[in-house]
PDB file of N, H, CA, C and O in Angstrom:
ATOM      1  N   GLU A   1      17.043 -14.662  -6.646  1.00  0.00           N
ATOM      2  CA  GLU A   1      15.912 -14.700  -7.597  1.00  0.00           C
ATOM      3  C   GLU A   1      14.603 -14.336  -6.884  1.00  0.00           C
ATOM      4  O   GLU A   1      13.767 -13.615  -7.428  1.00  0.00           O
ATOM      5  N   ALA A   2      14.447 -14.838  -5.681  1.00  0.00           N
ATOM      6  H   ALA A   2      15.126 -15.423  -5.239  1.00  0.00           H
ATOM      7  CA  ALA A   2      13.236 -14.511  -4.923  1.00  0.00           C
ATOM      8  C   ALA A   2      13.178 -13.009  -4.651  1.00  0.00           C
ATOM      9  O   ALA A   2      12.108 -12.402  -4.697  1.00  0.00           O
ATOM     10  N   GLU A   3      14.347 -12.414  -4.364  1.00  0.00           N
ATOM     11  H   GLU A   3      15.216 -12.908  -4.326  1.00  0.00           H
ATOM     12  CA  GLU A   3      14.372 -10.974  -4.099  1.00  0.00           C
ATOM     13  C   GLU A   3      13.979 -10.188  -5.340  1.00  0.00           C
ATOM     14  O   GLU A   3      13.305  -9.162  -5.249  1.00  0.00           O
ATOM     15  N   THR A   4      14.408 -10.679  -6.506  1.00  0.00           N
ATOM     16  H   THR A   4      14.956 -11.513  -6.580  1.00  0.00           H
ATOM     17  CA  THR A   4      14.063  -9.997  -7.754  1.00  0.00           C
ATOM     18  C   THR A   4      12.560 -10.069  -7.996  1.00  0.00           C
ATOM     19  O   THR A   4      11.939  -9.090  -8.409  1.00  0.00           O
ATOM     20  N   GLU A   5      11.988 -11.236  -7.734  1.00  0.00           N
ATOM     21  H   GLU A   5      12.493 -12.031  -7.398  1.00  0.00           H
ATOM     22  CA  GLU A   5      10.536 -11.390  -7.915  1.00  0.00           C
ATOM     23  C   GLU A   5       9.785 -10.495  -6.940  1.00  0.00           C
ATOM     24  O   GLU A   5       8.767  -9.898  -7.291  1.00  0.00           O
ATOM     25  N   LEU A   6      10.294 -10.406  -5.709  1.00  0.00           N
ATOM     26  H   LEU A   6      11.121 -10.891  -5.424  1.00  0.00           H
ATOM     27  CA  LEU A   6       9.656  -9.564  -4.700  1.00  0.00           C
ATOM     28  C   LEU A   6       9.725  -8.103  -5.124  1.00  0.00           C
ATOM     29  O   LEU A   6       8.748  -7.365  -4.996  1.00  0.00           O
ATOM     30  N   ALA A   7      10.881  -7.691  -5.629  1.00  0.00           N
ATOM     31  H   ALA A   7      11.674  -8.291  -5.733  1.00  0.00           H
ATOM     32  CA  ALA A   7      11.034  -6.309  -6.075  1.00  0.00           C
ATOM     33  C   ALA A   7      10.095  -6.014  -7.235  1.00  0.00           C
ATOM     34  O   ALA A   7       9.496  -4.941  -7.297  1.00  0.00           O
ATOM     35  N   ALA A   8       9.966  -6.964  -8.154  1.00  0.00           N
ATOM     36  H   ALA A   8      10.453  -7.836  -8.104  1.00  0.00           H
ATOM     37  CA  ALA A   8       9.080  -6.775  -9.303  1.00  0.00           C
ATOM     38  C   ALA A   8       7.629  -6.695  -8.838  1.00  0.00           C
ATOM     39  O   ALA A   8       6.859  -5.875  -9.339  1.00  0.00           O
ATOM     40  N   ALA A   9       7.257  -7.537  -7.890  1.00  0.00           N
ATOM     41  H   ALA A   9       7.882  -8.203  -7.483  1.00  0.00           H
ATOM     42  CA  ALA A   9       5.887  -7.530  -7.377  1.00  0.00           C
ATOM     43  C   ALA A   9       5.601  -6.212  -6.665  1.00  0.00           C
ATOM     44  O   ALA A   9       4.515  -5.648  -6.800  1.00  0.00           O
ATOM     45  N   THR A  10       6.584  -5.727  -5.905  1.00  0.00           N
ATOM     46  H   THR A  10       7.466  -6.185  -5.796  1.00  0.00           H
ATOM     47  CA  THR A  10       6.419  -4.454  -5.198  1.00  0.00           C
ATOM     48  C   THR A  10       6.276  -3.320  -6.192  1.00  0.00           C
ATOM     49  O   THR A  10       5.463  -2.416  -6.000  1.00  0.00           O
ATOM     50  N   LEU A  11       7.067  -3.368  -7.258  1.00  0.00           N
ATOM     51  H   LEU A  11       7.727  -4.103  -7.414  1.00  0.00           H
ATOM     52  CA  LEU A  11       7.009  -2.328  -8.284  1.00  0.00           C
ATOM     53  C   LEU A  11       5.637  -2.335  -8.954  1.00  0.00           C
ATOM     54  O   LEU A  11       5.040  -1.281  -9.171  1.00  0.00           O
ATOM     55  N   ASP A  12       5.142  -3.530  -9.279  1.00  0.00           N
ATOM     56  H   ASP A  12       5.627  -4.386  -9.102  1.00  0.00           H
ATOM     57  CA  ASP A  12       3.812  -3.643  -9.898  1.00  0.00           C
ATOM     58  C   ASP A  12       2.743  -3.095  -8.961  1.00  0.00           C
ATOM     59  O   ASP A  12       1.825  -2.398  -9.394  1.00  0.00           O
ATOM     60  N   ARG A  13       2.869  -3.415  -7.665  1.00  0.00           N
ATOM     61  H   ARG A  13       3.615  -3.980  -7.313  1.00  0.00           H
ATOM     62  CA  ARG A  13       1.884  -2.953  -6.689  1.00  0.00           C
ATOM     63  C   ARG A  13       1.928  -1.430  -6.593  1.00  0.00           C
ATOM     64  O   ARG A  13       0.888  -0.771  -6.583  1.00  0.00           O
ATOM     65  N   ASP A  14       3.142  -0.874  -6.523  1.00  0.00           N
ATOM     66  H   ASP A  14       3.987  -1.409  -6.531  1.00  0.00           H
ATOM     67  CA  ASP A  14       3.274   0.582  -6.430  1.00  0.00           C
ATOM     68  C   ASP A  14       2.691   1.249  -7.662  1.00  0.00           C
ATOM     69  O   ASP A  14       2.051   2.296  -7.563  1.00  0.00           O
ATOM     70  N   ARG A  15       2.913   0.643  -8.828  1.00  0.00           N
ATOM     71  H   ARG A  15       3.433  -0.208  -8.908  1.00  0.00           H
ATOM     72  CA  ARG A  15       2.387   1.211 -10.074  1.00  0.00           C
ATOM     73  C   ARG A  15       0.857   1.160 -10.055  1.00  0.00           C
ATOM     74  O   ARG A  15       0.195   2.098 -10.497  1.00  0.00           O
ATOM     75  N   ALA A  16       0.307   0.069  -9.545  1.00  0.00           N
ATOM     76  H   ALA A  16       0.846  -0.693  -9.185  1.00  0.00           H
ATOM     77  CA  ALA A  16      -1.148  -0.061  -9.459  1.00  0.00           C
ATOM     78  C   ALA A  16      -1.722   0.985  -8.514  1.00  0.00           C
ATOM     79  O   ALA A  16      -2.751   1.595  -8.805  1.00  0.00           O
ATOM     80  N   TYR A  17      -1.050   1.192  -7.375  1.00  0.00           N
ATOM     81  H   TYR A  17      -0.214   0.696  -7.139  1.00  0.00           H
ATOM     82  CA  TYR A  17      -1.505   2.224  -6.444  1.00  0.00           C
ATOM     83  C   TYR A  17      -1.452   3.596  -7.095  1.00  0.00           C
ATOM     84  O   TYR A  17      -2.354   4.412  -6.907  1.00  0.00           O
ATOM     85  N   GLN A  18      -0.386   3.858  -7.868  1.00  0.00           N
ATOM     86  H   GLN A  18       0.348   3.195  -8.021  1.00  0.00           H
ATOM     87  CA  GLN A  18      -0.248   5.158  -8.519  1.00  0.00           C
ATOM     88  C   GLN A  18      -1.367   5.362  -9.540  1.00  0.00           C
ATOM     89  O   GLN A  18      -1.943   6.445  -9.635  1.00  0.00           O
ATOM     90  N   ASP A  19      -1.667   4.305 -10.304  1.00  0.00           N
ATOM     91  H   ASP A  19      -1.199   3.424 -10.226  1.00  0.00           H
ATOM     92  CA  ASP A  19      -2.764   4.391 -11.278  1.00  0.00           C
ATOM     93  C   ASP A  19      -4.077   4.675 -10.558  1.00  0.00           C
ATOM     94  O   ASP A  19      -4.890   5.474 -11.024  1.00  0.00           O
ATOM     95  N   LEU A  20      -4.278   4.013  -9.416  1.00  0.00           N
ATOM     96  H   LEU A  20      -3.618   3.364  -9.038  1.00  0.00           H
ATOM     97  CA  LEU A  20      -5.503   4.201  -8.647  1.00  0.00           C
ATOM     98  C   LEU A  20      -5.579   5.633  -8.124  1.00  0.00           C
ATOM     99  O   LEU A  20      -6.637   6.260  -8.163  1.00  0.00           O
ATOM    100  N   ASN A  21      -4.450   6.144  -7.635  1.00  0.00           N
ATOM    101  H   ASN A  21      -3.590   5.634  -7.604  1.00  0.00           H
ATOM    102  CA  ASN A  21      -4.418   7.520  -7.140  1.00  0.00           C
ATOM    103  C   ASN A  21      -4.709   8.508  -8.254  1.00  0.00           C
ATOM    104  O   ASN A  21      -5.440   9.478  -8.050  1.00  0.00           O
ATOM    105  N   ASP A  22      -4.141   8.269  -9.438  1.00  0.00           N
ATOM    106  H   ASP A  22      -3.547   7.481  -9.603  1.00  0.00           H
ATOM    107  CA  ASP A  22      -4.384   9.150 -10.581  1.00  0.00           C
ATOM    108  C   ASP A  22      -5.863   9.118 -10.949  1.00  0.00           C
ATOM    109  O   ASP A  22      -6.455  10.153 -11.254  1.00  0.00           O
ATOM    110  N   PHE A  23      -6.451   7.933 -10.921  1.00  0.00           N
ATOM    111  H   PHE A  23      -5.970   7.093 -10.673  1.00  0.00           H
ATOM    112  CA  PHE A  23      -7.869   7.781 -11.250  1.00  0.00           C
ATOM    113  C   PHE A  23      -8.722   8.583 -10.272  1.00  0.00           C
ATOM    114  O   PHE A  23      -9.623   9.315 -10.682  1.00  0.00           O
ATOM    115  N   HIS A  24      -8.435   8.443  -8.979  1.00  0.00           N
ATOM    116  H   HIS A  24      -7.704   7.848  -8.646  1.00  0.00           H
ATOM    117  CA  HIS A  24      -9.209   9.165  -7.967  1.00  0.00           C
ATOM    118  C   HIS A  24      -8.988  10.669  -8.078  1.00  0.00           C
ATOM    119  O   HIS A  24      -9.916  11.448  -7.858  1.00  0.00           O
ATOM    120  N   SER A  25      -7.775  11.082  -8.415  1.00  0.00           N
ATOM    121  H   SER A  25      -7.022  10.450  -8.594  1.00  0.00           H
ATOM    122  CA  SER A  25      -7.496  12.511  -8.559  1.00  0.00           C
ATOM    123  C   SER A  25      -8.321  13.101  -9.692  1.00  0.00           C
ATOM    124  O   SER A  25      -8.912  14.170  -9.541  1.00  0.00           O
ATOM    125  N   LYS A  26      -8.363  12.411 -10.826  1.00  0.00           N
ATOM    126  H   LYS A  26      -7.882  11.542 -10.949  1.00  0.00           H
ATOM    127  CA  LYS A  26      -9.157  12.888 -11.962  1.00  0.00           C
ATOM    128  C   LYS A  26     -10.632  12.920 -11.582  1.00  0.00           C
ATOM    129  O   LYS A  26     -11.345  13.859 -11.937  1.00  0.00           O
ATOM    130  N   HIS A  27     -11.089  11.906 -10.868  1.00  0.00           N
ATOM    131  H   HIS A  27     -10.510  11.144 -10.580  1.00  0.00           H
ATOM    132  CA  HIS A  27     -12.490  11.824 -10.455  1.00  0.00           C
ATOM    133  C   HIS A  27     -12.831  12.992  -9.525  1.00  0.00           C
ATOM    134  O   HIS A  27     -13.884  13.613  -9.664  1.00  0.00           O
ATOM    135  N   ASP A  28     -11.941  13.284  -8.584  1.00  0.00           N
ATOM    136  H   ASP A  28     -11.085  12.779  -8.472  1.00  0.00           H
ATOM    137  CA  ASP A  28     -12.172  14.391  -7.651  1.00  0.00           C
ATOM    138  C   ASP A  28     -12.210  15.713  -8.401  1.00  0.00           C
ATOM    139  O   ASP A  28     -13.020  16.584  -8.085  1.00  0.00           O
ATOM    140  N   GLU A  29     -11.338  15.868  -9.394  1.00  0.00           N
ATOM    141  H   GLU A  29     -10.680  15.160  -9.650  1.00  0.00           H
ATOM    142  CA  GLU A  29     -11.316  17.108 -10.171  1.00  0.00           C
ATOM    143  C   GLU A  29     -12.629  17.290 -10.917  1.00  0.00           C
ATOM    144  O   GLU A  29     -13.141  18.404 -11.022  1.00  0.00           O
ATOM    145  N   GLU A  30     -13.176  16.186 -11.438  1.00  0.00           N
ATOM    146  H   GLU A  30     -12.760  15.280 -11.353  1.00  0.00           H
ATOM    147  CA  GLU A  30     -14.449  16.273 -12.162  1.00  0.00           C
ATOM    148  C   GLU A  30     -15.578  16.669 -11.210  1.00  0.00           C
ATOM    149  O   GLU A  30     -16.453  17.458 -11.567  1.00  0.00           O
ATOM    150  N   ILE A  31     -15.549  16.118 -10.005  1.00  0.00           N
ATOM    151  H   ILE A  31     -14.838  15.477  -9.716  1.00  0.00           H
ATOM    152  CA  ILE A  31     -16.589  16.437  -9.017  1.00  0.00           C
ATOM    153  C   ILE A  31     -16.488  17.913  -8.617  1.00  0.00           C
ATOM    154  O   ILE A  31     -17.504  18.594  -8.477  1.00  0.00           O
ATOM    155  N   ASN A  32     -15.272  18.395  -8.436  1.00  0.00           N
ATOM    156  H   ASN A  32     -14.446  17.842  -8.549  1.00  0.00           H
ATOM    157  CA  ASN A  32     -15.058  19.763  -7.965  1.00  0.00           C
ATOM    158  C   ASN A  32     -15.145  20.794  -9.078  1.00  0.00           C
ATOM    159  O   ASN A  32     -15.186  21.994  -8.806  1.00  0.00           O
ATOM    160  N   ALA A  33     -15.172  20.347 -10.322  1.00  0.00           N
ATOM    161  H   ALA A  33     -15.139  19.372 -10.543  1.00  0.00           H
ATOM    162  CA  ALA A  33     -15.177  21.277 -11.448  1.00  0.00           C
ATOM    163  C   ALA A  33     -16.491  22.049 -11.502  1.00  0.00           C
ATOM    164  O   ALA A  33     -16.681  22.884 -12.386  1.00  0.00           O
TER     165      ALA A  33
END
């Protein structure tokens, strides 16, 4: 059960990082446009 919670937490963290990367990518595109 602890491993499942850890995997879920890691997945949430990875998703948050991906959202952050997407946000920065869009921001960079706007600056460079």
